[in-house]
C-alpha positions as CSV (number, residue, x, y, z in Angstrom):
1,M,0.0,0.0,0.0
2,S,1.4,3.4,-0.9
3,V,1.6,6.2,1.6
4,S,-1.2,8.1,-0.1
5,Q,-3.6,5.2,0.5
6,Q,-3.0,4.9,4.2
7,Q,-5.6,6.2,6.6
8,P,-4.4,9.2,8.5
9,S,-3.8,8.7,12.2
10,K,-5.9,10.5,14.7
11,Y,-2.7,11.3,16.6
12,P,-0.9,13.8,14.5
13,S,2.9,13.8,14.3
14,P,5.0,16.9,14.6
15,S,6.1,18.5,11.4
16,G,9.6,18.0,10.1
17,P,11.9,19.4,7.4
18,L,10.6,19.1,3.9
19,G,11.5,15.8,2.4
20,K,12.5,14.2,5.7
21,K,10.5,12.0,8.0
22,P,9.6,13.9,11.3
23,Y,11.2,12.6,14.5
24,I,8.4,11.3,16.7
25,K,8.8,12.8,20.2
26,R,5.7,11.4,22.0
27,L,3.1,8.7,21.8
28,I,0.2,7.4,23.8
29,L,0.2,4.3,26.0
30,Q,-3.1,2.8,26.9
31,H,-4.1,0.2,29.5
32,N,-7.7,-0.6,29.9
33,E,-9.5,2.8,29.6
34,R,-6.6,5.0,30.8
35,K,-4.4,6.8,28.2
36,V,-1.1,8.6,29.0
37,L,1.1,10.7,26.7
38,V,4.7,9.7,27.1
39,N,8.0,11.1,25.8
40,L,10.3,9.0,23.6
41,P,14.1,8.8,24.1
42,L,16.3,10.5,21.6
43,G,18.4,7.4,20.8
44,Q,17.3,4.7,18.4
45,G,18.2,1.8,20.7
46,G,16.2,0.4,23.6
47,L,12.9,2.0,22.7
48,Y,10.8,-1.1,23.4
49,C,12.4,-1.6,26.8
50,H,11.9,2.1,27.5
51,L,8.2,1.8,26.8
52,Q,7.9,-1.4,28.9
53,E,9.5,0.5,31.9
54,Q,7.2,3.5,31.3
55,A,4.2,1.1,31.4
56,T,5.1,-0.3,34.8
57,K,5.5,3.2,36.2
58,L,2.2,4.5,34.8
59,F,-0.1,1.6,35.3
60,S,0.2,0.0,38.7
61,E,-2.1,-2.8,37.9
62,V,0.4,-4.4,35.4
63,G,2.9,-4.9,38.2
64,N,6.6,-4.0,38.5
65,D,8.1,-6.6,36.1
66,S,8.5,-4.7,32.8
67,T,9.7,-7.9,31.1
68,K,6.1,-9.2,31.2
69,I,4.8,-6.2,29.2
70,I,3.9,-6.5,25.6
71,L,2.8,-3.7,23.3
72,C,-0.1,-4.0,20.8
73,S,-1.7,-1.8,18.1
74,T,-5.1,-1.5,16.5
75,E,-4.2,1.3,14.1
76,L,-2.7,-0.6,11.1
77,S,-5.2,0.3,8.4
78,E,-4.7,-2.9,6.4
79,L,-5.9,-4.9,9.4
80,D,-9.2,-3.0,9.8
81,G,-8.8,-2.4,13.6
82,E,-7.6,-5.9,14.4
83,E,-5.3,-5.9,17.4
84,I,-1.7,-7.1,16.7
85,E,1.3,-7.4,18.9
86,V,4.3,-5.2,18.0
87,S,7.7,-6.8,18.2
88,P,10.8,-4.9,19.4
89,D,12.3,-4.9,15.9
90,A,9.1,-3.3,14.5
91,I,8.7,-0.6,17.1
92,R,10.4,2.2,15.2
93,G,8.6,1.2,11.9
94,V,5.2,1.6,13.4
95,F,5.7,5.4,13.5
96,D,6.2,5.5,9.8
97,D,2.7,3.8,9.5
98,G,1.2,6.7,11.4
99,I,0.7,4.8,14.7
100,R,0.6,7.0,17.8
101,L,-1.1,4.8,20.3
102,L,0.1,1.5,21.7
103,V,-2.0,-0.8,24.0
104,V,-0.2,-2.1,27.1
105,K,-0.9,-5.8,27.9
106,L,0.6,-8.5,30.0
107,Q,1.9,-11.7,28.5
108,S,-0.7,-14.5,28.4
109,D,-0.8,-17.0,31.3
110,K,0.5,-19.6,28.9
111,V,3.6,-17.6,28.1
112,K,4.2,-16.8,31.8
113,A,3.8,-20.3,33.0
114,T,6.1,-22.1,30.6
115,L,9.1,-21.3,28.4
116,S,8.0,-23.9,25.9
117,T,6.4,-22.7,22.7
118,S,6.1,-23.2,19.0
119,C,7.3,-21.1,16.1
120,S,6.1,-23.3,13.3
121,H,4.8,-21.8,10.0
122,P,1.2,-22.2,8.9
123,G,0.5,-25.6,7.3
124,E,3.7,-27.1,8.6
125,T,4.2,-30.0,11.0
126,V,6.6,-29.6,13.9
127,P,9.1,-32.4,13.5
128,A,12.1,-30.9,15.2
129,E,12.8,-30.0,18.9
130,I,15.7,-27.7,19.4
131,V,17.1,-27.4,22.9
132,I,18.3,-23.8,23.4
133,N,20.6,-22.7,26.2
134,V,19.5,-19.3,27.3
135,V,22.4,-17.9,29.2
136,Y,22.7,-14.3,30.3
137,G,25.1,-12.9,33.0
138,S,25.6,-15.3,35.9
139,R,22.1,-16.9,35.7
140,P,22.2,-19.6,32.9
141,G,18.9,-21.2,32.1
142,K,17.7,-23.8,29.6
143,V,14.4,-23.7,27.6
144,K,13.0,-26.1,25.0
145,I,11.5,-24.7,21.9
146,K,9.6,-26.8,19.4
147,C,10.0,-25.3,16.0
148,A,9.9,-26.1,12.3
149,P,13.4,-26.9,10.7
150,N,13.2,-23.7,8.6
151,A,12.3,-21.4,11.5
152,R,14.3,-18.2,11.5
153,V,16.5,-17.1,14.4
154,Q,14.3,-14.0,14.5
155,E,11.4,-16.2,15.6
156,L,13.5,-17.7,18.4
157,M,14.5,-14.2,19.5
158,D,10.9,-13.3,19.8
159,V,10.2,-16.3,22.0
160,I,13.0,-15.5,24.3
161,R,12.0,-11.9,24.5
162,N,8.5,-12.8,25.5
163,A,9.7,-15.3,28.1
164,S,12.6,-13.4,29.6
165,G,12.2,-9.8,28.6
166,I,15.6,-9.6,26.9
167,C,15.2,-7.2,23.9
168,N,16.0,-8.7,20.5
169,D,18.8,-6.1,20.0
170,N,20.6,-7.4,23.1
171,Q,20.4,-11.1,22.0
172,R,23.4,-12.8,20.4
173,W,22.9,-16.3,19.1
174,L,25.7,-18.8,18.7
175,W,25.9,-22.4,17.5
176,E,29.1,-24.4,17.4
177,G,31.2,-21.2,17.5
178,Q,29.4,-19.4,14.7
179,T,27.1,-16.3,15.2
180,L,23.6,-16.7,13.9
181,M,21.9,-13.7,12.3
182,P,18.2,-13.0,12.7
183,Y,17.4,-13.8,9.1
184,D,19.3,-17.2,9.3
185,T,17.2,-20.4,9.3
186,L,17.9,-23.3,11.5
187,S,18.1,-25.8,8.7
188,G,20.2,-23.5,6.6
189,S,22.7,-23.1,9.4
190,G,22.9,-26.9,9.9
191,V,21.0,-27.0,13.2
192,K,19.3,-30.4,13.7
193,E,16.9,-31.9,16.2
194,G,18.4,-32.1,19.7
195,D,21.2,-29.5,19.0
196,T,22.0,-26.9,21.6
197,L,22.1,-23.2,20.8
198,A,23.4,-20.5,23.1
199,M,21.8,-17.0,23.5
200,V,24.1,-14.5,25.1
201,E,22.9,-11.1,26.3
202,R,25.2,-8.5,24.9
203,Q,27.2,-6.5,27.4
204,T,29.8,-3.9,26.4
205,G,32.9,-2.7,28.0
206,G,32.3,0.9,27.2
207,K,34.9,3.3,25.9
208,P,38.0,2.3,27.9
209,V,40.5,5.0,26.9
210,I,44.2,4.9,27.8
211,Y,46.2,8.2,28.4
212,L,50.0,8.1,28.2
213,Y,52.0,10.9,30.0
214,P,55.8,10.4,29.7
215,P,58.0,13.0,31.4
216,T,59.7,13.6,28.1
217,A,58.9,12.8,24.4
218,T,59.1,9.0,24.2
219,R,58.2,6.2,21.7
220,I,55.8,3.9,23.6
221,S,54.3,0.5,22.8
222,A,51.1,-0.6,24.5
223,T,50.0,-4.2,24.2
224,L,46.4,-5.0,25.3
225,C,45.0,-8.5,25.7
226,L,41.5,-9.7,26.4
227,V,40.4,-12.9,28.0
228,P,38.1,-15.1,25.8
229,E,35.0,-13.9,27.7
230,W,35.0,-10.7,25.7
231,E,36.3,-9.5,22.3
232,F,37.2,-6.2,20.7
233,S,34.3,-4.4,19.0
234,A,36.0,-1.1,18.3
235,I,39.6,0.1,18.2
236,Y,41.2,3.6,17.6
237,P,43.7,4.2,16.3
238,V,42.8,1.2,14.2
239,V,45.4,-1.6,14.5
240,P,45.0,-5.3,13.9
241,A,43.8,-7.6,16.7
242,K,44.9,-11.2,16.6
243,T,43.1,-14.1,18.2
244,T,44.9,-16.8,20.3
245,E,43.9,-19.5,22.6
246,A,44.3,-17.1,25.5
247,G,42.0,-14.5,23.9
248,Q,42.6,-11.4,21.7
249,E,45.6,-9.2,21.5
250,L,46.5,-5.9,19.9
251,K,49.5,-3.5,20.0
252,W,49.8,0.2,19.5
253,V,53.1,2.0,18.9
254,V,53.0,5.7,19.4
255,D,55.3,8.7,19.8
256,A,54.0,10.4,23.0
257,E,54.6,14.0,24.0
258,R,54.8,15.2,27.6
259,S,51.4,16.8,27.1
260,G,49.8,13.4,26.3
261,T,49.4,14.0,22.6
262,L,50.1,10.6,20.8
263,T,51.2,10.1,17.2
264,E,50.5,6.6,15.9
265,V,53.7,5.5,14.2
266,G,52.1,3.5,11.4
267,T,49.7,6.2,10.1
268,G,50.9,9.5,11.6
269,L,47.5,10.0,13.2
270,E,47.4,12.3,16.2
271,V,45.2,11.4,19.1
272,S,44.7,12.3,22.7
273,Y,44.3,8.7,23.9
274,L,44.1,5.0,22.9
275,Y,40.5,3.8,22.6
276,W,38.9,0.4,22.6
277,E,35.6,-1.3,23.3
278,A,34.6,-4.9,23.7
279,E,31.5,-7.0,23.7
280,T,31.0,-10.1,25.8
281,T,31.1,-13.6,24.2
282,A,29.5,-16.9,25.0
283,K,32.8,-18.4,26.3
284,G,32.2,-20.6,29.3
285,L,28.5,-19.8,29.6
286,V,27.2,-23.3,28.8
287,S,28.8,-24.5,32.0
288,P,28.0,-23.3,35.5
289,P,29.3,-19.9,36.5
290,L,32.7,-19.6,38.2
291,S,32.7,-20.3,41.9
292,L,34.5,-17.9,44.2
293,V,37.6,-19.1,45.9
294,L,36.8,-20.3,49.4
295,G,37.6,-17.6,51.8
296,A,38.1,-14.9,49.2
297,T,36.6,-11.4,49.8
298,T,34.3,-9.7,47.4
299,A,37.1,-7.4,46.3
300,E,39.2,-10.4,45.4
301,A,36.4,-12.1,43.4
302,P,37.3,-12.5,39.7
303,F,35.9,-10.2,37.1
304,V,34.5,-12.4,34.3
305,P,33.1,-10.0,31.7
306,N,30.3,-12.2,30.5
307,Q,29.3,-13.1,34.0
308,A,29.6,-9.7,35.6
309,S,27.2,-9.1,38.6
310,L,26.6,-6.7,41.4
311,D,25.0,-6.9,44.8
312,S,24.6,-4.8,47.9
313,K,27.7,-6.1,49.6
314,D,30.3,-4.3,47.4
315,T,28.4,-1.4,45.8
316,V,27.1,2.1,46.4
317,L,23.4,2.8,45.6
318,L,22.4,6.3,44.6
319,E,19.4,8.1,43.3
320,V,20.2,9.0,39.7
321,A,19.7,12.7,40.5
322,K,22.8,12.5,42.8
323,M,24.9,10.4,40.4
324,T,26.9,13.1,38.5
325,Q,28.0,14.8,41.7
326,Y,29.0,11.5,43.3
327,L,30.9,10.4,40.2
328,D,32.8,13.6,39.8
329,G,34.0,13.4,43.4
330,A,34.9,9.7,43.1
331,L,36.8,10.1,39.9
332,K,38.7,13.1,41.2
333,A,39.6,11.0,44.3
334,L,40.9,8.3,41.8
335,G,43.2,10.9,40.1
336,L,41.3,11.6,36.9
337,H,41.9,15.1,35.5
338,V,39.1,17.4,34.5
339,E,38.9,16.3,30.9
340,A,38.9,12.6,31.8
341,R,36.2,13.1,34.5
342,T,34.0,15.1,32.1
343,S,34.4,12.5,29.3
344,F,33.6,9.6,31.7
345,I,30.5,11.2,33.0
346,T,29.1,12.4,29.7
347,Y,29.8,9.1,28.0
348,W,27.8,7.1,30.6
349,L,25.2,9.7,31.5
350,P,22.6,8.6,28.9
351,S,22.8,5.0,30.2
352,L,22.5,6.2,33.8
353,L,19.5,8.4,33.2
354,K,17.5,5.4,32.1
355,H,17.2,4.4,35.7
356,D,15.7,5.8,38.9
357,Y,18.5,4.3,41.1
358,V,21.9,3.0,40.2
359,A,24.3,0.7,42.0
360,L,28.0,1.0,41.2
361,R,31.4,-0.1,42.1
362,F,35.0,0.4,40.9
363,L,37.0,-2.8,40.3
364,P,40.4,-3.3,42.0
365,Q,43.1,-2.8,39.4
366,S,44.5,-6.3,40.1
367,V,41.1,-7.9,39.3
368,Y,40.5,-5.8,36.1
369,E,44.1,-6.5,35.0
370,R,43.4,-10.3,34.8
371,A,40.5,-9.7,32.4
372,A,42.4,-7.1,30.2
373,P,46.1,-7.4,30.7
374,L,48.0,-4.2,29.6
375,A,51.8,-4.2,29.0
376,I,53.5,-0.8,28.4
377,E,57.1,-0.4,27.2
378,P,59.1,1.4,28.5
379,T,57.8,0.5,32.0
380,P,55.7,3.3,33.5
381,D,56.3,4.7,37.0
382,V,52.6,4.5,37.8
383,V,49.5,2.9,36.3
384,A,45.9,3.8,37.2
385,R,43.3,1.6,35.5
386,I,39.8,2.7,36.6
387,F,36.8,0.5,35.5
388,M,33.3,0.9,36.8
389,L,30.5,-1.6,36.9
390,F,27.0,-0.3,37.3
391,K,23.4,-1.6,37.3
392,G,20.0,0.0,37.3
393,V,17.8,-0.7,40.3
394,K,14.0,-0.3,40.5
395,A,12.2,1.3,43.4
396,N,10.6,-2.0,44.4
397,E,14.0,-3.6,44.7
398,L,15.4,-1.1,47.2
399,P,15.0,-3.3,50.3
400,V,17.6,-5.8,49.1
401,W,20.1,-2.9,48.4
402,S,20.0,-1.4,51.9
403,E,23.7,-1.9,52.6
404,A,24.6,-0.2,49.3
405,F,22.2,2.7,50.0
406,G,23.8,3.3,53.4
407,R,27.3,3.2,51.9
408,A,26.5,6.2,49.6
409,T,27.2,8.6,52.5
410,E,30.8,7.3,53.0
411,D,33.8,9.4,51.8
412,V,34.4,8.9,48.1
413,G,38.1,8.8,48.8
414,R,37.6,5.1,49.8
415,W,37.6,4.1,46.2
416,A,41.3,5.0,45.9
417,D,42.1,2.2,48.4
418,V,39.6,-0.2,46.7
419,V,41.1,0.3,43.2
420,G,44.7,0.6,44.4
421,I,45.6,4.1,43.3
422,D,48.7,5.9,44.5
423,L,47.3,9.4,44.2
424,G,50.6,11.2,44.8
425,K,52.2,9.4,41.9
426,V,49.3,9.8,39.5
427,R,49.5,13.6,40.0
428,D,53.3,13.8,39.7
429,A,54.0,15.2,36.2
430,G,57.7,14.2,36.6
431,L,56.7,10.5,36.4
432,F,55.7,8.3,33.4
433,R,52.0,7.9,34.1
434,V,49.4,5.6,32.4
435,I,45.8,6.4,33.2
436,E,42.8,4.4,31.9
437,W,39.1,4.7,32.4
438,G,36.1,2.6,31.3
439,G,33.0,0.8,32.5
440,M,30.3,-1.7,31.9
441,E,26.5,-1.7,32.6
442,V,25.6,-5.0,34.2
443,L,22.3,-6.2,32.6
444,N,21.4,-9.3,34.6
């Protein structure tokens, strides 16, 4: 159907520049007879999850578990008012169809009671039973899905989204070491009855950047390795990353000025820092999560990127409105200069603002180093590697975070001891200093 044939929506959209589709800023959520106008986030990602969260805040009768929310529409003109569920992948496209109202519903009792379903096509039998390992964070689980051999991975993603609330964009599907794309079919990928697939919830080690401050102009090599539980997703300056049994490895060679300006030897590119990001992999997730060493403290617990977790025992819990002030103080206590503090906060602020409360902790350098070993030549006088884990917390979850909430009033200077920062050396411009910051949002 052409655009001119579509029925106009009764919820008008804001006007946009000539020849361009207008950006939709608001839409209406409806549950039973109540309708509420809500604002949409500026980014393209996570819209479905954002609307699920809004529904739990606006309509108390749907409960506090946003993962049980589904969104439906009756405004598709070609369906003549028939109600149809909108998938996460289709959520942006519905605006192009003129839809401005979505109906909020809970998943059916059948979906809530069991994680077994069917994604067969009309007229087909269901001869195959594929056992899917759904593993995310430190809570692996297994579900059985009966499906036709030519079912697409997209259909499996929808099933897992309905059952667990993990948005399709955050799902990564793997089988025998290969990544399956949404449009791949099971039969076309070689998946047979009884095979096991893994679904990993994507988590990202966000914008770790490495500053190099030699006391005099120096040629420096920096070799960064990653354990197999995560892998590079972005690198700048761009250098090749090689894969070994121990994980991935890359090497930068730069001419560094005392000011921190770096010139990459291979290209002549001038940069202020070395940048990398990584996404978690499925490595080790089909087996039980790692056990802590008997007698080890929380601070000594290993950091396994694809099994990262947080609890009240080792974190600080803050209202999001107090987050920026707390972070600036903590990062200053950890030795970050003004530009680094500003870059850290502004990079993570959009992710933090999605939540009402946030729990966070900074990893001890020794723990972080085992997940991302960094070797610098010549040897620096001091290294400060600052990596934050954080997690959104809902208001109804606050009772289990009481320890962390009380810890928010403690002096932020404590983080220097936790991380292992020699503040005097970090601030001494006469020394060869290496400073890195990064972080990860824990999704489980």
